[in-house]
C-alpha positions as CSV (number, residue, x, y, z in Angstrom):
1,M,-41.6,5.3,27.0
2,K,-41.9,6.1,22.7
3,K,-39.7,9.4,22.9
4,S,-36.8,7.3,25.1
5,T,-37.1,4.4,22.7
6,L,-36.5,7.2,19.6
7,I,-33.7,8.9,21.4
8,A,-31.9,5.7,22.5
9,S,-32.2,3.9,18.6
10,I,-30.8,7.9,17.9
11,A,-27.8,7.8,20.0
12,F,-27.3,3.7,18.8
13,A,-27.5,4.8,14.9
14,F,-24.4,7.6,16.0
15,V,-22.9,5.3,17.8
16,L,-22.6,2.9,15.1
17,L,-22.0,5.4,12.3
18,L,-19.2,6.9,14.4
19,S,-17.4,3.0,14.9
20,T,-18.2,2.0,11.6
21,N,-15.4,5.4,10.5
22,T,-13.2,4.4,12.6
23,F,-12.5,1.0,11.6
24,A,-13.2,1.8,7.7
25,Q,-9.2,3.2,8.0
26,K,-7.5,2.2,4.8
27,F,-3.5,1.0,5.8
28,S,-1.2,0.6,3.2
29,K,-0.2,-2.3,1.0
30,L,2.9,-4.2,2.1
31,D,5.9,-2.1,1.0
32,A,8.0,-3.6,-2.3
33,S,11.2,-3.3,0.3
34,P,10.6,-4.6,3.6
35,L,11.9,-2.8,6.5
36,D,14.3,-5.0,8.7
37,I,16.6,-5.3,11.7
38,A,19.8,-6.9,12.2
39,Y,21.3,-7.2,15.6
40,L,25.1,-7.4,16.7
41,R,25.1,-9.2,20.6
42,A,27.1,-11.1,22.5
43,S,23.9,-13.4,23.6
44,R,20.3,-12.4,23.5
45,N,19.9,-11.6,27.4
46,E,23.3,-8.7,26.7
47,T,22.0,-5.3,25.3
48,P,23.1,-5.4,21.9
49,T,26.4,-3.6,20.2
50,A,24.8,-2.5,17.1
51,K,22.0,-2.7,15.5
52,V,21.2,-1.9,11.6
53,I,17.6,-0.9,10.5
54,Y,17.1,-1.3,6.6
55,S,15.0,-2.0,3.9
56,R,15.2,-5.3,1.6
57,P,15.4,-4.5,-1.6
58,Q,15.1,-7.6,-4.2
59,L,16.0,-8.7,-7.2
60,K,13.0,-9.7,-9.2
61,G,14.6,-10.6,-12.1
62,R,16.3,-7.1,-12.7
63,S,19.8,-6.7,-12.4
64,L,22.2,-5.6,-9.2
65,D,24.1,-2.9,-11.3
66,K,21.1,-1.2,-12.3
67,L,19.9,-1.3,-8.5
68,A,23.2,-1.0,-6.8
69,P,25.3,0.9,-9.7
70,K,29.0,0.2,-9.1
71,G,31.4,3.3,-8.5
72,K,28.7,5.4,-7.6
73,V,27.0,6.3,-3.7
74,W,24.1,3.5,-3.1
75,R,22.1,4.2,0.5
76,T,22.7,0.2,1.1
77,G,19.2,-0.9,0.6
78,A,16.0,0.8,-0.9
79,N,14.0,3.8,0.8
80,E,15.6,6.0,3.4
81,A,19.4,5.5,3.8
82,A,20.5,2.3,5.9
83,E,21.1,3.4,9.9
84,I,23.5,1.6,12.0
85,K,23.4,2.2,15.7
86,F,26.1,1.4,18.1
87,Y,25.2,0.8,21.8
88,K,29.4,0.8,22.7
89,D,32.2,2.7,21.3
90,V,33.0,0.4,18.3
91,N,36.0,-0.9,15.7
92,F,34.7,-0.3,12.3
93,G,36.1,-2.4,9.9
94,G,39.3,-1.3,11.9
95,K,39.1,2.3,12.8
96,P,37.7,3.8,15.8
97,V,33.7,4.7,15.8
98,K,32.1,6.4,18.6
99,A,28.8,5.0,19.9
100,G,26.0,6.3,18.2
101,T,23.2,6.5,15.2
102,Y,24.7,6.9,11.4
103,S,23.6,6.5,8.1
104,L,24.7,3.6,6.1
105,Y,26.2,3.8,2.4
106,T,28.2,1.6,0.4
107,I,30.2,1.8,-3.2
108,P,29.7,-0.7,-4.9
109,G,32.7,-2.4,-6.6
110,D,34.0,-5.2,-9.0
111,K,37.2,-6.3,-6.4
112,E,35.8,-4.5,-3.7
113,W,33.1,-1.6,-1.8
114,T,33.7,0.8,-0.1
115,V,31.2,0.8,3.6
116,I,30.6,4.7,4.6
117,L,29.4,5.6,7.8
118,S,28.0,9.1,8.0
119,N,27.1,11.8,10.6
120,D,23.8,12.7,7.7
121,T,21.0,10.6,9.6
122,D,17.2,10.6,9.0
123,V,17.9,10.8,5.0
124,W,15.7,9.5,2.1
125,G,18.6,7.7,-0.6
126,A,21.6,8.7,-1.2
127,Y,20.6,11.5,-3.1
128,N,21.6,14.5,-1.2
129,Y,25.1,12.9,-0.1
130,K,28.1,14.7,1.3
131,D,31.3,12.7,1.8
132,T,31.7,15.7,4.7
133,N,30.0,13.8,6.4
134,D,31.6,10.9,6.7
135,V,33.2,9.3,9.6
136,V,34.7,6.6,8.1
137,R,34.8,5.2,5.1
138,V,36.0,1.1,4.8
139,K,37.1,-1.0,2.1
140,A,35.3,-4.4,1.9
141,P,36.6,-7.4,-0.7
142,V,33.9,-8.8,-2.8
143,Q,33.8,-12.5,-2.1
144,K,30.8,-14.6,-4.8
145,G,28.0,-16.9,-3.2
146,E,24.7,-18.7,-4.2
147,S,22.3,-15.9,-4.7
148,V,20.5,-13.8,-2.6
149,E,16.8,-12.4,-4.2
150,A,16.6,-9.9,-1.6
151,F,19.1,-7.7,-0.2
152,S,20.9,-9.2,3.6
153,I,22.5,-7.3,6.0
154,A,23.7,-9.8,8.9
155,F,26.2,-10.0,12.1
156,D,28.1,-12.9,12.8
157,A,31.3,-13.6,14.5
158,G,31.7,-10.1,14.8
159,K,31.2,-8.9,11.0
160,M,28.7,-7.6,9.3
161,F,27.7,-8.9,6.2
162,L,26.2,-7.3,3.4
163,A,24.5,-9.6,0.2
164,W,23.0,-9.7,-2.7
165,D,22.9,-11.6,-5.8
166,T,26.3,-13.2,-5.7
167,V,28.1,-11.3,-3.7
168,R,29.0,-10.8,-0.4
169,V,31.1,-8.1,1.4
170,A,32.1,-8.4,5.3
171,V,33.1,-5.5,7.8
172,P,34.7,-6.2,11.5
173,V,33.1,-5.0,13.9
174,N,34.1,-5.1,17.6
């Protein structure tokens, strides 16, 4: 009886030790630029036309020009280059684009932004960007609006809107 109680106690302690180890994992803190997704769809129950996955950097008192320099290719968000998936063939800014997944880059400017779809996917930032992999380049005029702290992408009325600080650009997608 004593022997079986001892064995049961040792087994219980061993199981307790293993389960404590399982629950002692360290999880990373919330990313400074959280990941977000924007969808373009005709209705909630339909397959989307497009989906953008991107990280949302925040101004936090910094200048937009420092975070997304004018005249330079920008990853359109933070961390990995933004990714856009078209579930069917579309017109993007008036140019035909086949269904598929692309990296979404931009070149900010004072009066317009250049919006780029690239075949070079799953890339970190824009450090290794190659214009030879561009699928389309579209010019989008800059409009001004209320300040937006965190970079944002949204679809509305057949357009993809990019907004950060007081800058807004829109690209028709249909």
